[in-house]
C-alpha positions as CSV (number, residue, x, y, z in Angstrom):
1,X,7.1,6.6,4.4
2,X,4.7,8.9,2.7
3,X,1.4,7.5,1.3
4,X,1.4,7.6,-2.4
5,X,-1.5,9.1,-4.5
6,X,-3.3,7.2,-7.2
7,X,-1.8,9.4,-9.9
8,X,1.8,8.5,-8.8
9,X,0.8,4.8,-8.5
10,X,-0.6,4.8,-12.1
11,X,2.8,6.1,-13.3
12,X,4.7,3.2,-11.7
13,X,5.7,0.0,-13.5
14,X,4.4,-3.4,-12.4
15,X,7.7,-4.2,-10.6
16,X,7.6,-0.9,-8.7
17,X,4.0,-1.6,-7.6
18,X,5.0,-5.1,-6.4
19,X,7.9,-3.6,-4.4
20,X,5.8,-0.9,-2.9
21,X,3.0,-3.4,-2.0
22,X,5.5,-5.6,-0.2
23,X,6.9,-2.6,1.7
24,X,3.4,-1.4,2.7
25,X,2.3,-4.9,3.9
26,X,5.4,-5.2,6.0
27,X,4.8,-1.7,7.5
28,X,1.1,-2.6,8.1
29,X,2.1,-5.8,10.0
30,X,4.5,-3.8,12.2
31,X,2.0,-1.1,13.0
32,X,-0.8,-3.6,13.7
33,X,1.5,-5.7,16.0
34,X,2.5,-2.5,17.8
35,X,-1.0,-1.4,18.4
36,X,-2.2,-5.0,19.5
37,X,0.7,-5.3,22.0
38,X,-0.6,-2.1,23.6
39,X,2.3,0.1,22.6
40,X,1.9,3.7,21.9
41,X,0.8,4.5,18.4
42,X,2.7,7.4,16.7
43,X,0.0,8.2,14.3
44,X,-3.4,6.6,14.9
45,X,-4.7,7.1,11.3
46,X,-1.6,5.5,9.8
47,X,-3.0,2.0,9.7
48,X,-6.0,3.1,7.8
49,X,-3.9,5.1,5.3
50,X,-1.7,2.1,4.7
51,X,-4.7,-0.2,4.1
52,X,-6.2,2.3,1.7
53,X,-2.9,2.5,-0.3
54,X,-2.6,-1.3,-0.4
55,X,-6.2,-1.4,-1.8
56,X,-5.3,1.3,-4.4
57,X,-2.3,-0.7,-5.6
58,X,-4.2,-4.0,-5.8
59,X,-7.0,-2.2,-7.8
60,X,-4.5,-0.7,-10.3
61,X,-2.9,-4.2,-10.7
62,X,-6.3,-5.8,-11.3
63,X,-7.2,-3.2,-13.9
64,X,-3.9,-3.6,-15.7
65,X,-4.4,-7.4,-15.7
66,X,-7.9,-7.1,-17.2
67,X,-6.6,-4.8,-19.9
68,X,-4.0,-7.4,-20.9
69,X,-1.0,-5.9,-19.1
70,X,-1.1,-2.5,-20.8
71,X,0.9,0.3,-19.2
C-alpha cells in the first residue's frame, strides 16, 4: 500500500478517509507486532510513514469538523 499525500487526502470524502484510516491502523498494528516479535522488517521506515499518514488523516478530519463538515 502506498502512502497517500495530503493533496489526495484532501480530495477524499469523509467515508473514504474513515476507510483509509481503518486500513492504515490495521497495517500499523501488523507491522508493529512483526517488529516486536523480532521478525525481519521489510521496510524499516514503513511504521513511521504509516503513523504520519494516520496523523494527516486525523488532522484533515479535525479541520473539516471545525469548519462544520465542509468539503
